[in-house]
N, C-alpha and C positions, 0 to 999 in steps of 0.2 A: 487514690485512684491509680491504677496501673497505667503504664505508658500506652498499652493497647487501648484501654478504655478512655485514655486521655485524648484520643484522636477521634473526632466526630465529623462526619461528612453530611452536609445538608444542602439542598439546592434552593437557592433564592429565586425570586421571580425573574431576575435577569438571566437565569440559567447558570449562575456561578455556584461552585461548590466551596463552602467556607469551612475552615478549620477552627477548632476551639481557640478562643483568645488566649487561654492559658497554656497553649502548647509550647510556646517558647520557654516558659518557665520550667517546663519538664525536662529541658535539655541542659540543665546546670549552667545556664547563662550563654550557651552557644546559640548563634543565630540559626534558625531553621532554614533549610533549603525550600524556597517557594517555587513550586513547579506548576506550570500551567499546562492544561490539556485543551487544545482547540480541536473539537470534533464535530460530528454531525449526528444529531439525535432526532431530527424531524426531516421528513421528505424522503425521496426515493433512495438516498444514500444512507438512510438511518440505520439499517441493519448492520452495516460495517462500522459505522461510527459508535454505536452502542457497544459493539464488541471491543473497540479500542479502549473504551472506558472500563469495561469489565476486566479486561486483561491487565490493564495498568493498576487497577485497584487490587487485583490478585497479587501482582508482583510486589506492591508496597506492603500488603498485609502479610505476605510471607516473610518480610523483613521487619515486621513491627513498625512500619512507616519510618524506617531508619536506613539511610544510605551513607556508607563511608563514615559512620559514627555521628551523622547529623540527622535530626528529625526532619521529616518532609511534610510540608503543607501542600495539599493538592487543591487547585482551583480549576474547575471544569467549565468551559463555555461551549454553547451550542451555536454553530454558525448557520444551521439549517441548510447547508450546502450552497449558500449565497456568498459570492465574493465580497459584496459590500458589507454584509453582516459579519463575515469573517474578520474584516478589517476593524469594524467597530468593536467586536468582542475582544480582539487582540489588544486594542487600545485600553479597554477596561482591565484586562489581565495585567498589562504593564503599568498603567497609570494609577489604578485603584488598588490592585492586589500586589503590585511591586514584585512580580515574578522574576526569578533569577534565570530560569531556563524554561523551554517549552517543548512539548511533544505535540506534533500536528503541524499543519492541518491535514485533512484527509484528501481533498481534491486538488487537482492541478490548477484549476482556475482560481481557487482560493489562495494557493501559494503565490501565484503571480500577482494577485491583488495586494498581498501584504509584503511583497519583496522589499520595496523602498522603506517601509516602516521598520522592518526587521534590521535593515542596514543602519538606519538612523538611531535606533534605540539599542543596538548591539545586544540582541537577545540570542544566546546560544539555542539553536533550534534543531531538533531531531524530527524530521518530517516524513510522513508516509506519502505525501503528495509527489507525483511523479513528473512534475513539470521539468522538461528536459534542460532548458537553458539555465536553470538555477544552479546546475552543476556542469554547465558546458560553456557556451559563448559568453554568458553573463554571470559567472559564478558569484554567489553570495557568500562572503566570508563567514557569515553567522548561520549558515544553513548546511546541515549534514543529512544525508539520506542513507538509511541502513536497509532499505527495502529494495527498490528498483526504480530506474527511470521508466517512463511510459513504454519505451521500446526495448529495454534491456532483455526482458524475457521473451518478447515477441521476436527478436532476432533469432533466438535459439529455436523457437517454435517454427519459424519460417524455414530454417535449416533442416529441421526434423521433417517438415512436410515435404520439402523438395527431395531430400536425400534418402530418407527412410521410408516415408509413406508413398513416395514417388508420384505425388500430385503434380499435375501440369497446368491446370486451369483452376483458379479460385476466385471467389468473391469475398469482399470484406464488408462488415457492417459494424458500426460503433456509435456510441453516444456523440452528439453534436457539440463537443467542446474540446478543449486543448488535449486532454488525455486521450480521447478517441482518435483525434487526428495524428497525434504523435505515435501512438501504438500501432495503428494501421500503416502509417508511413514507414516505420521501421520494419514491419512485417513485409510490406511490399518490396522494400529495397533488397532485403536479403533473399526473399523468395525469387525475385526476378534476376538477381545476380547469379542465382543457382540454376537459372534456365526456365523458371516457371513464368506464368502470366497472370496478372490480376486483371480480370475482365469486367469487374463490376465493383464500384465503391458506393456505399450508402451511409448516410449520417442522420438517423432519425433524432428528433428532439429528445432530450433526457426524459421529458414527461409525456412522451408519445403514448396515447391510450391504446393503440393497436398497431400491429406490424403487418397487417394484411397487404397493404399497398407495396411494401418492401419485399415481402415473400413472393409476390406475383412477378417481380423482376428477376428472380433467380432462375437461371436456366443454363444448361450446357456447362456445368462446372463440376469438378471433382469434390469440392468441399467449400464451406463458408467459414471464414475466420470471424469469431465474435469478439468485439472489443468493448463489451458492455461492463458497466459497474453496478453495484448495488443489486436491486431486484430485477433490473431490466433483462439480464441474461436469462434468468428463470422464466420470465414472461415470454421472451422470444422463443426459447426452446419448447415451451408448452404449445405455442401457436404453430411453430414449425412442424411439430409432430402431429398436428391435425390436418396436414396437407399431404399430397402424394410425394412431396420432396423427401419425406423421411426414409423412403425406401431407395432413393436414388442419389442423395447427396449427403456427405459426411459433415458433421459439425466439429469445429476445432476452436478451442477457447483461449483467450488471453488470460492474464493472471487473475483477473477479477470476475471473469464470466461465470464460473461455477464455484465461487468461493463457498467454503463450508457454512458460512452464515446464511446462504440461501439453499445450498444443496440439501440441507435437512428438511426442506419443504417440498422436495421433488420426489418423483417416483421413477419407474422403470424407463421413462423417456430420457433420463440422463445417462443411463448405463452405456459404457463404452466410449463416451466422449472424452477426448484427450485435450488437456490444457497444459500450458507452460506457466510455472510460477516459481518464485524463490523459496516457497514454503509448502509443506504439506503436514497435516496433523499426523500422518503416517510415518514421518521421519523417526528413525530409531536411535538417534543420539541421546545420551543420558539426560540432557537438559530438556529436550522436547518430550521425551517419554514421560517425565514427571509433569511437565506443564500441561500437555494434552490431556492426561488422565485427570489432573486436578480441575481443569476447565470443564471437561465433560461431566465430572461429578457435580460441579457447582451449578452448571447451566443446562445439562442434559443434551448437549451436542458438541461436536468437535470445534476447536478453534480453527480459524482460517487466516487468510491474508491480513485482515485488519487487526484481529486479536493478537496474532503473532507480531505484527508490526510494532504495536505499542509495547508489548512485552520485551521484544528484542531491543527496542530503543531505550527502554528503561535499564536494561542490562548494560548497555554501552554507556549510558549516563552514570551508572554506579561505578563502572570501571574508571571513568574519567574523574569522578569526584574523589576517588581514592588517591589519584595522582595529586590533586590540589588540597588534600587534607579535609575534604568534606565542605569546603568553603564555596557555596554556591554564589556568593557575592563577588568572587574573583572571576568575573566573566571572561576576561582575556585569557587567564590561565585555564579556565574550564574549556573554552573553545579550542585552545591549542591542544589540550589533552584529548578532547573528543576526536580531533582529526588524526591523532597519532594512535588511537585505540585499535588494538587487534586482539580480539577475544572470542572465546567460544560462546555460542548462543543457541537458541532453540532451532535456528536454521542451519547451524554449523558454524565454522570459523568465518569471521568477517574481518575485513580491513578496508581502508579507504584510499582512493586515489587522490592526487593533488588537488582535484576539483571538489572534493567533499562527497563523492559518491562511492557506494559500496562496491567492492570486488568480491564475489562469492559465487557459490554454486547456484545453478538454475536447474529445475527438475521438470521433466516431462511426466505428466500424471494421467492416469486413466480412471474414470469413475467405475467403481466396482461395489458390490454389496459385501459387507463384512459384519458379522454378528447382528444382522437385521437392519443395518444402517448403510447409507451410501457414503463412500469414502473416496478420496483422491489418492489412489495407490501410485507410488513412484515406479515408473518403468524405465527411466533413463535419466542420467545426470550429465549435465554440461558443467565441467569444473571451472572455477575461478573466472566467471564471466565478467567482462568489463562493460561499462556503458558504451564503449566504442566498438564493441564486437571484436572482429579480427583486424580492424583498421587501426592505424596509429592515431593518437589524439589529434595531431596536426592535420592529417588527411581528413579525418572525420569532421573536425570543426571548420574546415575550409568550405563546407557545404552549409546551406541554410538549415535552420531547425526543421524537423519534420512538421508538416502541416498538410492542409487539404491540397495544397499546390505542389509540395515537394516531398518525395521525388515525383517528377512528372509521371502521370498515368498514361503511358503511351499505348497500352493494350486494351483500353476500355472498348466495350462493344455495345454499350447502351447508356 
């Protein structure tokens, strides 16, 4: 049996992906790297979580499930978007599957729920979760983020709204959990520092069935900033476009609001909407050109934030494993190598600050139609964006973490 055929992925009732027992023997005695993926495959965040798994499987398949000379066993757990379930699934990955490293979780509230456990178990973790303080006031030494904090891209979009689009009055709406609070908090801070006013803030439940009562509150603004994740941005835009607001108020999106994983299900209502993100399937660097084409061929749509997140995280893991000779069991060495990694990826060149967060480009994108499909075309680039925006780390960290209460909303009118 070939090495490729010697790797089999099957999902058990517990939601785990198991590798063939004989895989280790195929490595000429070398211990395989046991990699966990903590993602979301059910619930409102599932579209992104499924993309995480698809892209990671693609990355491994391209390398015959071998990184830095070591075979890789992948174990996948579905958190369902629940912090409590995320912790239980992580415990299973660590204590049953004995993983050496992990990619995930997806959501900020999940990352916060597993923070203490990651520290105690010392699991090198490359996360898509944007929970600010895990790379700020309470940095986790085992946590690295190659994507963005909640507010990192929102800072850039706020600057763009104030200085390029010349908006003066805006509303924000976001999911009612940590990611939504932190993203809109960062947007508010930079927008108001540039002279604008946030006059309305709304936080619907993640599972809100309808946004009618929130749409009714929007008035006398230039634009609305959308801080939704998963399919919620898609649903809000659809409902927004059924109201008279569509001809009076612009929509502006955060990094997940019009992700490619949901954009494929939208129509003309999405055209022209600008968003800020650290990735676009339209990026033309050599790595992304290959990745986006391969993903599109395999699944019939463009990769977005979530797919690129796991694909990029895997590339960083591969670079770090090369430093430690493919020894996933060397957790201390692997984590040290991860933090020092500077490498080209599908999003461009990445490096990390001393807190474990990425420093890299942020892109302003605009929804356009290309070859019959909707795409997020890049119209502007903010280079080498830090999680601290233009502030020094000391100055930034002297303030509280972004929340529903901070920064204070001094300009609210309803």
